[in-house]
N, C-alpha and C positions, 0 to 999 in steps of 0.2 A: 561621486568619489568612490575610491575602492579602499575598503579596508582589508588588508591580506595578512597572512601569518605563516611563518615557517612551520612545517610539519613539527618539528621537535619541540616547538612552543606549545602546540596543541597536545602533543604527548604528555608534556610535563603538567599540563593543565589538568587532563583527566586522570592520569596517574596518582595524582595527590588528592584528587576530588572524590574518587570511588574507593570505599573501604571494602577490602576483602577480595579484591581483584589480583590475579597473579600478574605479576610484571612480565613485560614482554620478553625480558631477557631469560626469564625462566622457561619460556616455552620451547627453546632449542634443546634437542635431546643430547647434544654434546658428542654424540657418537656419529654424526653425519657432518660433512662439510657443506658449505654454502653453495657450492657449485654441483653437488651431488644430484642426480635425477633419480627417479622423478621426485617432484615436490609433494611432500606430505603436510597435511593440516595439523594443527597443534593436538587434536585427539588422537591421530594415528601416530604422531611422533612419540606419544606416551606409551602407545601400544607396541612399538616396533620389537622390543625385546621381551614380550611377554611369553611365558611358556603355557598359557592357558589354551585349553584345546577347544574352548567355546568359540563359536564363529561370530565374525563381525561383518556387517555389510557396508560394502565400500562403492563408491563411484570413482571410476578409473577413465580419466580423459586421454584420448589418443594424442601421442606425439606427432609432429610435423611430418607428413609424408607417410603416416600410417593410417589405415582405415579401422574402423570400430570393429569390423569382422575379424581383422587380424589380432586386436585386443582381447576379443572374445576367445579365440583359439589360444593365443598365448596363455591366457589365464586358466583355461581348462588344463592345459598342459602341465600347470604347476600345482594343479589340484583345487582350483577355486570353482565354485558353481555359479554359472551365469544366470541372473535374475531377470534382467532386461536391458535392451539396448536404447540409448537415448541420443538419436541423431541430432536433435537440436543443439546439443553442446559437444558433440563429437565423443560421447562417453558410453561407458557400459557399466551396469550396476552388478556386482557380484557378491558372493558370500564366500569367506574363506576363514580357517581357524586363525586365532589370533597369533598363535605361534608360527604359523606359516606366512605370515604378513610380509616378511623381509624378501620372501620368494618374489613378489609382485615387484619389488623395488628393482629387481635385477632384469626386468623386461624393457628392452629399449623401445617397444611399441606404447609404452604409457609415458605420459608427461606429467601427470598430476593425480595424486591418490587422495580423495576425500572422504570422510565418514558420511554415510547415507543418514545424516542426522535426523532423529525424530522431530517433526514440525507439530506444533500444537496451536490451537486458537488462541488468539491474542486478547482474551477477555478475562477479563475478571467479571365528445361532449362529456363533461364531468358530471359525476353523480352529484346529489345534493350534499353528502358528507364530506366529499373531497373539496368542495367549494368553501368548506369552513377551515380548512388547514391553514391558511393564512393567519389565524387567530392563535395558533399553536406557539409555544415558546420556541421551539426550534426554528420554525418560519420567521419569526420576528427577529430571532438573533441573527439568522442569515440574511435578512433584509428581503425575503422573498414575498411579493405581492402579486406577481403577474402568473395567472393561472392559464395563460395561453402557452406557456412552456412547461410541460409536464413530463419531458423526455420521450415524446413519440418518436417511434422509428429507431430510437437508440437501443443498441444491444449492450447489455452489461453481463459478463461472465462472472459468477461468484465462484471461486475455488475454495471450498470449504467443507462442512459436515453434511451439506444437502440443502434442500428447500422444501417445505410442505407447500405444495401447489394449492393455489387458491386463497392462501391466507396472506402470503407476504407480497403478492402481485400476480402479473403475468408471466408464468414459467412456460417458456415456448419450447425449450429442450432441456433435458436432462441426461446427464452421463456419469456412469459410476466406474472410477478408476481403482476402487478397493477390492474388487473381486478376482481380478486377474491382472498379471504383471505384462501380459502381451497383447491383451485385447481390450477394447473399450466397448462398454455395454450401453445402450441407449435404452433406459428403462422409465418407468413411471416415476415422478419425482418423489423423494422421500428424504426424511432427516429424523435419524435416530438419536442424535445429539440435541438438536435445538439452535445451535450457535449461528449456523448458515442461514436458518430461518428468521432469526433476529436481524442479522446483518441485511438481509434481503429486504426486510420490511423497512429498515431504515432508509433503502434506496427506493423501493417501489410499491410500498403499500398504499392502497388508494384510500384508506380510512374509512371503508364501509363498515367493518367490523367494530370499530371504536366510536362510529357515529360522529366522526369528524373531530375527535378529541386529540388524536395522533395519527400521523401517517408518514409516508416517505417523501423524501425530497423531490422525487421525480416519479410520481405514481402511475406514468404510462410507459415506463421503459418496458423492453422485452428483456425479461431474465433468463439467461442460460446457466443452468446449475451444473457444477462439476464436483463431484463428490470425491474427495481425496482424504478425508479424516473419518474416523470411526465413531462409534457412539460414545467413546470417551474423550472425543475431540483430539485424538493422536492420529499420526500419519508419517509417511516417509517423505524425505527430499524427492525421492525418485518419482513418486506418483505425482507430486507437485509439478516437477519438471515435464511428466508426460502430458499432464493437463494443459500446460503453457504451450507445449508442442503442438497438441491437437488443436488448440485454440487459434494459433498462428496458420496452420495448415488449412483449416476449415473457417478462416476468418469471413470470407465473402459468402460462403453458403449459409452461415450461421448469422451473419450480420453483426460482428462483434466490434463494438467501438472501444469498450472499457472493460479492464480486469480488475475485480477486487480481490485483494489478497489479505484478509484479517488473519494472519498466521505467521509463524516464524520459529526460528531456533537461535540458539546463541550464536556468535560469530566465531568461527573456529580458524578463519584465514583471511587473506587479503581478498578484496572484491574481485580482483583481477583473476583469482584461481578458484574462487567459490562457484561450485556449479548451478547452484540456485539464482546467484546474483547475475551470473552470465545468462542463464535462460531468461530472467527478466530483461536484462540488456537487449537480448535478441528479440524479445517480443516487442519492446517499445521501438526498435529499429525497424520492425514490420510495420509500424503505424499504430498499434494499439496503445492507448494510455493504461498504464499500470498504477494503482493505487494500493499502498502497502502501509500495514500498520507498523508503528515505530516500536511498539512493545510496552509492557507494563512493569519495566524494571526501574522506574524513575526513584523510587525510595526504598531504603532498607526496610524488609518486611517485618523485622523484629523492633527495630527502634523508631522506624518512621522518617529517619533523616533522608532528606532529598540529596540525591548524587548523580554524577555525570557518568556518560560513556555506557549507558544501558540499551542502546539502539540493538535491536535483533537483525539477524539476516531473514529475509532480503530486504530489509529497510535501509541496508548500506548500499544498495544498488544506486548509483549516481542517477541514472535516468528515470527512476520511479518517483512519483510522489509520495513521500514518506509523512505519515500524519500521527501527530500527537493529540493529546486531549485536553479540551476546555471544560471546566466545570462552570455551567451557565448559572448555578446557584438557583435553579428551578424558576428563573425569570426570563422575560423576553427582551430585557434590558441587556445591551452588548458592553456597556462599560463597566459593569460589575463582574464580567466573566475573569476567571482566574485559569491558569494552567494547573492542571490536577496534579497532585504529588506523584501519583503513580506513572504518569506519563514520561515515557524513556526520553533522557537527554542525550545529545551529542557529547563530544564527537564519536566517530565509529572507531571501534578497534581496528588496529593495523594501519589504516589508511588515513585516519584523522579527518574524515569527511564532516561537514557541518550538517547535522540533521538533527530534528526533523525540518520538513520543508514548510509545512504549515501546521495549524492547530484548529481543531473543529469539535463541536459539542460531542460528548462521550460519556459524561457521568450519569448515571441513574436515567438512562434512556429507554423510555417505554417503546417496545416494538413487538412485532408478531411473535408468538410461541407456537412450538410444536407439540400438540398435545401427546402425551405418552413417550416423550423423548427424556433423555437423561436430564437435562436442565430443568424441563418442565416438573418432573418427578422430585429433583433434589430441592429445588427452590420454589416450594409451595408458597411461602409468604411474600414471594415477589410477584406472584400472578395478580393480573387485575382482570375484572370484568366489566365492561360498560354497557349500561344500561340504555336501552332505546328511549330517548326524550320523548318521543310521540306515543309510546306504549302506554296503556293504563297503568296506573300504580298497582293493580292486582297481579299484573302479568307475572308470571314466574319465570326465573332465570334458569332454563334448562341446559343451554349450551355450555361447553367447558370454557374455561377461560383461554382467551385468545391472544392475551398481551402479557409480557413479562418485563420487568425492570433490570437491566443489566448496564454494567460499567466497563470501560476499558477502550484502548486503542483501537479495537475492532470496531467498535460502534462509531468511533469518529471517522474510521477509514469508509464505512458505509455511507455516512452522511457526505463525505467529499466526493466519493464515487456518483452520488446523486446530483450534486452540484456540477461535476464534470459533464454529466449527461444533459443538463439544462444548458451548459456553454456549448455544447457541440449541436444541440438542436437549435439554439439561437443563430449559430452561425450557418447551420444548414439551411435554415429557413431564409436567411438573408441572402446567401452566396450560391446555393446549390439547388435547392427545390423549394417551390412556393408552397408545397402541402406536405402534410405529415403521413403520406401513404406509403412511400417506398424507401427501403433502406439504400443509401449510397455512402461510400467511403467518405470520411470526413476530410475537408480541405485544411482544417487545423492540425498540424503535426503535434506529436506528443509533447515536444519540447516547448511549443508556443502555447499549448494549454496549460503546462506547468508554470511557465512564465506568467501568464495570465492571472492564475490563482494566486502566485506569489507577490506580483505587482500590485494587485488590488486588495491584498490582505490589509487588516489594520492591527497596528502594534498593540500589544496587551500589556498591562502593569499588574503588579502585585497589589495587596491590601493596603501598602504603605504609598503606593503611587509611583514605585520605582519600575521603569520598563524592563521586562524580562530580557535576558541576554539571548542572543541568537541561537545559542546552543539549547535554549529551553523552548523558545517559540518558532524557531525559523524565522520566516518572513512575518509572521503575525496569524491572526484568526481569520479563516477563510470567509470571504465576502461574496456571497451568491450574487447579490444584485450588481456589485461592481464588475464581477467577472463577467457576466453576461452582457453588461454595458459596454465593457472594452471589447469582447469578442464580436459584437454587432459592428464595431467600427473598423475592425481589420479587413481589408480586402486583400487576401493572399494571392489573387491573380496578378497583382502589381509586379513589374519587373524586379529583379534582384537588386538591392540597395536602394530602391526607390521609395519614397515615403508611401505609406499604404492605409493610413487612418482617413476615413471618409468624412470626419468632423473634427473639430476641435476637442482635445482630451480635457476632461474636468475630472481630476483625481481626487475625487471624495465622493462619500455616499451618506444618505440620510436614513437613520434607523429610529423611526419614533421621532423623539424629541432630540436626537442627537446626530450631529452631522460630524462624521470622521473622516480624516484624511486617510489616503491609501499609503501603504508602507513605502512603495516605489522602489522596492529593492528585492534582489535575488541573492539566493545562497547558491553560489556556483562551485561545486566541489569543496575546497577549504578556503573559499573567499567570499566576502560579501560585497555585492555590487549594488550601488543605489544612484538615485538622481539621474543626470544627464547620461552618465555611463551606460545606462540600460536602454539599447536602441529599440525600445518598444514602438516608436512610431515608424520604424524603417523595417522592409523586407530584408533584414540581414541573414547571413548564413548561419548565424548561430541558432535561428529558430527551426532549421531544417532537421530532417532525420539524418542528414549526412555527418553531423557533428555530435559526438558523444556529450552529454550533459557533464560539466566539470573538467572538459579538456583544457589544456593550458592556452590561456588567450591573454592579450593584452587588452584591457577595457578602457577605452578613452585615452588619457595620457598617463594611466597608472602603471606602476611597475608590475612585473611578473612577481607572483607570490614568492618565487624561490629567493628574490631579493628584497622583498619589502618587510618591514617590521612591525606595521600596526597590528593591534589585536582585534578581532571581531567579537571577542567573548564579553566586551562591556558595552 
């Protein structure tokens, strides 16, 4: 069945649930008509009549029929300084005095103006040690027992603060976008903050330096580092878009299958006009799976009260896999997992999309540290040194701490990126190449990867046994074992609309002593789809890159969301 909801119902839900949020009606400046061009996001609307001489950095997207070179020339003519051109989203980044901002609104070459919002990290043959990882809490929670799937040949690009090579896994390429707005530097991998290294470890740490106590979900992946955030974990939307553009253009050369975005900024405008969201959408359309942090805005930071509508951009990108956080309570038992209070809930501002998509472990996650980095120096009490169990008791610990405990949807995103790597490898070994030696583009389109993760997830309940609503947990907690099992059954070479499963589907997974049913549901835009209305057994067009996730569809015999009235919030 499909439970669907009108968008005004969603808006009423989160407007009443979130304390301290500005109402949508207050976001209009009053001095502009709805038909005026260009469109401005809510930050720029508030700056439109400023007399401040201080500059502001904005992203101007070209209007239909106009080239970005024309936008640059027109902007310079009214006094703006062009910082960078962003061909991926047909846009130009520029700086202009706030009091001169209105001059940009007179240019017919510009369709939309968005603030270049500051983005920040969203945190708060196997070796003998890697072979011990199935005994860790994270592996047990995810149901991972198969050591033949370690992410071999899969390329994961981490757009973050950087990576310390050799600690978090195999860093095969590293690019720095923070030094220049026009050129991309290929440099020796480094991380002056530590956030990116921690995320990378959750994906690809082989567990050598922890002696098998903790490690990445896919220890043999190829990591491609893209530094867009500085030592304080801050950066610009422009550099994130540049990194996404670079990844798409060089996908085959670098062998990129997955992009991890454990960063974001508040939602300033609709997903349809948000440049960062549009860059993510185009990246997914190019065949790359993009995994994004939901954000850590699930609870009031003063009172601790849980609220809704805290999703960050680009977590509101319909085609991204948006990830919230599960608190595993430091056990490998799945049934006691809870959604962390800080994990951002949906729906999204402006569009009322149901997010997050899935939940994954992310509270008090031990992962690789970057010695000398900001996080390393700031959180000394969270550092951990693991002793070699084979060493003599008189051996001295001379090496610096290599692990640190952090919490946040950033960490959960890294876990899911690792699960995606396992899913892609399983399918590649089954249908593309029988060995783990050569990179080849995946035959699993991103829409199908997202559907597999959601369909095989298991529903979570609170401490009273009440199942969390869809705006809190999406489709449920990600299930690595189930996702791999389903991916192995899907033969994507079958004709359109033909059955493509190679064996009967058994929609459940055993985790230790517990056998749990899959959710068998998708969150599609602002609708919840489940049961027989999810055509997971068929090569349906909905799984291809030709259809944008969340597009208006009629699922099964259900009504379109515009006329349906059932709520998905319960």
